[in-house]
One Martini backbone bead per residue (centre of mass of N, CA, C, O) as a GRO file, in nm:
protein
  106
    1MET     BB    1  -7.015  10.807   2.117
    2VAL     BB    2  -7.192  11.119   2.099
    3ARG     BB    3  -7.344  11.285   1.834
    4TRP     BB    4  -7.475  11.592   1.767
    5ILE     BB    5  -7.746  11.673   1.543
    6GLN     BB    6  -7.819  11.977   1.366
    7ILE     BB    7  -8.131  12.062   1.208
    8ILE     BB    8  -8.196  12.389   1.062
    9VAL     BB    9  -8.024  12.458   0.817
   10LEU     BB   10  -8.014  12.390   0.498
   11SER     BB   11  -7.690  12.361   0.478
   12THR     BB   12  -7.682  12.119   0.703
   13VAL     BB   13  -7.797  11.869   0.568
   14VAL     BB   14  -7.558  11.753   0.417
   15VAL     BB   15  -7.381  11.712   0.651
   16SER     BB   16  -7.581  11.545   0.822
   17GLY     BB   17  -7.611  11.319   0.613
   18ALA     BB   18  -7.320  11.225   0.628
   19ALA     BB   19  -7.310  11.167   0.929
   20ALA     BB   20  -7.547  10.950   0.930
   21GLN     BB   21  -7.367  10.733   0.764
   22GLN     BB   22  -7.187  10.684   0.991
   23PRO     BB   23  -7.070  10.391   1.183
   24THR     BB   24  -6.890  10.530   1.440
   25PHE     BB   25  -7.165  10.635   1.564
   26GLU     BB   26  -7.408  10.755   1.764
   27THR     BB   27  -7.741  10.847   1.699
   28ARG     BB   28  -7.896  11.158   1.800
   29MET     BB   29  -8.215  11.334   1.817
   30VAL     BB   30  -8.355  11.631   1.867
   31THR     BB   31  -8.692  11.660   1.880
   32GLY     BB   32  -8.986  11.722   1.708
   33HIS     BB   33  -9.117  11.725   1.445
   34PRO     BB   34  -9.248  11.393   1.435
   35TYR     BB   35  -9.076  11.307   1.736
   36VAL     BB   36  -9.230  11.351   1.998
   37GLY     BB   37  -9.077  11.237   2.306
   38ARG     BB   38  -8.799  11.162   2.164
   39LEU     BB   39  -8.526  11.025   2.049
   40GLY     BB   40  -8.358  11.008   1.776
   41THR     BB   41  -8.250  10.834   1.509
   42ARG     BB   42  -8.087  10.752   1.234
   43GLU     BB   43  -8.348  10.698   1.072
   44ASP     BB   44  -8.475  10.967   1.132
   45VAL     BB   45  -8.268  11.140   0.995
   46ARG     BB   46  -8.305  11.016   0.717
   47ASN     BB   47  -8.610  11.098   0.693
   48LEU     BB   48  -8.575  11.396   0.727
   49ILE     BB   49  -8.388  11.438   0.482
   50GLN     BB   50  -8.583  11.328   0.279
   51HIS     BB   51  -8.804  11.536   0.329
   52THR     BB   52  -8.636  11.784   0.257
   53ASN     BB   53  -8.569  11.692  -0.034
   54ASP     BB   54  -8.863  11.666  -0.130
   55LEU     BB   55  -8.952  11.952  -0.073
   56SER     BB   56  -8.741  12.105  -0.223
   57ALA     BB   57  -8.817  11.988  -0.508
   58ALA     BB   58  -9.109  12.087  -0.513
   59VAL     BB   59  -9.047  12.391  -0.473
   60LYS     BB   60  -8.856  12.432  -0.709
   61ALA     BB   61  -9.057  12.370  -0.927
   62ALA     BB   62  -9.260  12.594  -0.843
   63ALA     BB   63  -9.059  12.832  -0.874
   64ASP     BB   64  -8.993  12.780  -1.178
   65GLN     BB   65  -9.326  12.847  -1.220
   66GLY     BB   66  -9.417  13.096  -1.034
   67LYS     BB   67  -9.565  12.985  -0.740
   68CYS     BB   68  -9.451  13.168  -0.548
   69PHE     BB   69  -9.624  13.118  -0.271
   70ASP     BB   70  -9.934  13.054  -0.258
   71GLN     BB   71  -9.958  12.820  -0.470
   72ALA     BB   72  -9.762  12.634  -0.332
   73MET     BB   73  -9.908  12.618  -0.053
   74ALA     BB   74 -10.173  12.491  -0.192
   75GLU     BB   75 -10.032  12.239  -0.373
   76ILE     BB   76  -9.835  12.116  -0.183
   77LYS     BB   77  -9.780  11.765  -0.131
   78LEU     BB   78  -9.680  11.484   0.106
   79PRO     BB   79  -9.813  11.184   0.144
   80LYS     BB   80  -9.571  11.020   0.290
   81TYR     BB   81  -9.607  11.242   0.557
   82GLU     BB   82  -9.907  11.273   0.675
   83LYS     BB   83  -9.847  11.101   0.959
   84TRP     BB   84  -9.700  11.313   1.071
   85GLY     BB   85  -9.641  11.513   1.307
   86SER     BB   86  -9.747  11.828   1.213
   87TYR     BB   87  -9.766  11.838   0.899
   88ALA     BB   88 -10.001  12.039   0.838
   89GLN     BB   89  -9.898  12.276   1.016
   90TYR     BB   90  -9.588  12.299   0.874
   91LEU     BB   91  -9.593  12.300   0.567
   92PRO     BB   92  -9.641  12.599   0.479
   93GLY     BB   93  -9.378  12.708   0.618
   94ASN     BB   94  -9.179  12.529   0.466
   95ILE     BB   95  -9.254  12.628   0.187
   96GLU     BB   96  -9.185  12.927   0.238
   97ARG     BB   97  -8.878  12.883   0.297
   98PHE     BB   98  -8.821  12.751   0.011
   99CYS     BB   99  -8.916  12.994  -0.151
  100GLU     BB  100  -8.700  13.189  -0.037
  101TYR     BB  101  -8.459  13.021  -0.140
  102TRP     BB  102  -8.532  12.977  -0.447
  103GLY     BB  103  -8.599  13.291  -0.501
  104ARG     BB  104  -8.274  13.353  -0.476
  105GLY     BB  105  -8.103  13.123  -0.646
  106TYR     BB  106  -7.981  12.866  -0.496
   0.00000   0.00000   0.00000
């Protein structure tokens, strides 16, 4: 059985993360950046969830210091993921989305 996991909205990451840990099914992820051109694996899902969690934590810290939006977008870098496809292109927008999320007090 193949179960398709869609990670689009912030709130789905926790559910998707739990599903990715289940050993009872094969995991495939329809990819964009950073895995263009292939189906993602369970490990890819775990890596993407870790990236999302790392970015969320960095942006929350910036939001707590009143740095959202422009300052956070200029200062936050995640060197661990710099080699991912489209990292530099999408990082500012991803930071902006988390600034919107954390700025609303979620």
